[in-house]
N, C-alpha and C positions, 0 to 999 in steps of 0.2 A: 504494499500500499504506499501511496505517496504521502510523505509528511509535508505539512504546511510550514512556511518559513517562520511565522510568528511563534514565539515560545509561550509558555503558560504565564510568564511574567508580563507579557504584552497583551494578553487577552483576559477577559473576565466574563462570567456568565451573563447572558443577555437578559435584560429586564422584561417583564411581561408586556410593558407598553411598547417597547421597540419590537418585540416579537409580533404583537398585534398589528403594528404599522406595517411591517414586512408581509404579514399574512394578508392584509387588505390589498396591498400592491399586487401580490401574487394572485389573489382572487380575481382581480380585474383582468389580469393577463389570461388566466385560466378561462374566464367567461369569453373573452375575445377569441381564444383558441376553440372553444366549444361552438361559438357562433360560425367561425370559419368552417369547421367540420360539418356543422349542420347545413350550412349553405351548399357545401359540396354534395352532401347526402341528398338534399332536395334536387340539386341539378342532376344527379344520377337517376333520381326517381322521376324526373321530368315534371316536377311539381304536382304529381298525383298523390292521393291519400295512400297511406301505407297499410299493409296488413299487419297481423299480430306479430309475426316473426321479425319484421324489419325494425321496430323500435327496440327490441331486445338486442339486435345486432348493433344498432347505432349506439345504444348505451354501453355495450361492451367495447366498442371501438373508442368511445369517449373516455372510459376508464383506463384502457390500455395506453392510449396516446397521452393522457394526462400523467400516467405513471412515467412514461418514457421521457416526457418533458422535464418533470422534477428530478428523476433519477439521473438524467444526463448532466444536469447542473450540479447536483449533490455529489456525484461521483467524480466530476471533472475538477471543479474548484470550490465546491461546497457552498456556492452562492447562486441563487436565482436572482432575477432582476430586483425583486422586492428585498431580498437579503442584502444585495449590493447597495441599494439606496439607503438602507438603515445601518450599513457597516456591520452586518452580522454574517456568521458563517456556520454551517452545519458540519460537524466533524465528529471523529471518535473522541473519547476522553483523553486519548493519547496524542491528539492533535494531527490525526491522519485523515485522508479523504475516505469517504464511505465506500464500501464495496456495493456492487449491484444487489446483493442479497440484503445488506443492511438497508439499502434504499427501498427495496420492496417491503421489508418489515416495517420501515418507517411510514411508508405510504399507506399500507393496509391499516396499521394501528392508528394513524392520524385520521383516517376515515372513520374508524371506530370511536375515536375521541369526539369527532363532530356528531356522529350518529347517536351519542348518548347526551345530546344537548350541550356539548362542550365540556363535560365532566373530565375528560382526558386532559384538557387544557387547564382546567381549575386545579388539577392535581399539583401543578407547579407551586401553588400557594402553601401546600402542606408538605411537599417534598423537601428533605433536608438540604438537597443540592439545587433546588429550584428547577428541577427537570419536569417536563410534562410526561404524561403516561407513555406517549409514543417515543419519547427520548429513552425512557427506561426500557421499554420493550425492544427497541432496536439497538441499544447500546451506543446511542449518539448523544450529542449535546449541541446547543446553539450558544455561540460565544459572540461577544462584541469585540470588534477589531479596533485597534488603536487608530487615532487620526494620523494621516500622513503628514509628515513635516513638509511645510511649504516654505521653501527657502526664498527670501526676497532677492530680487535682482537689483544690483547696484548700478 
């Protein structure tokens, strides 16, 4: 697994407010992705109504492509666009990039966290390390990255 350059001295656990901000950014991107996939599905269906099997197929495609979207960024540099905007990163507790297996566990358990009306997210308020339930189940954590030094030009 690839180690990230920042050490534990340079990062700290992400606060719930920052995590929520990143979550909202990523949610908007996800909705846009779903709308694009839906438009493609309608185009393939030539605008006609669908039978019972096609909505299940579309939902499966949406779930799989959403997983691939998140897993690609989590395994590559640990940051989706929302995480980048809030200077957060998903990583292992040792500071390494996630494996595809960890990304799958995180994705599925995050869906369960939402499916229980957000209880998996509220878990971070009682967890001793401030981890959500899907962090615990997937062996991952979300950290806040240090601000980059901006050197003044003379």
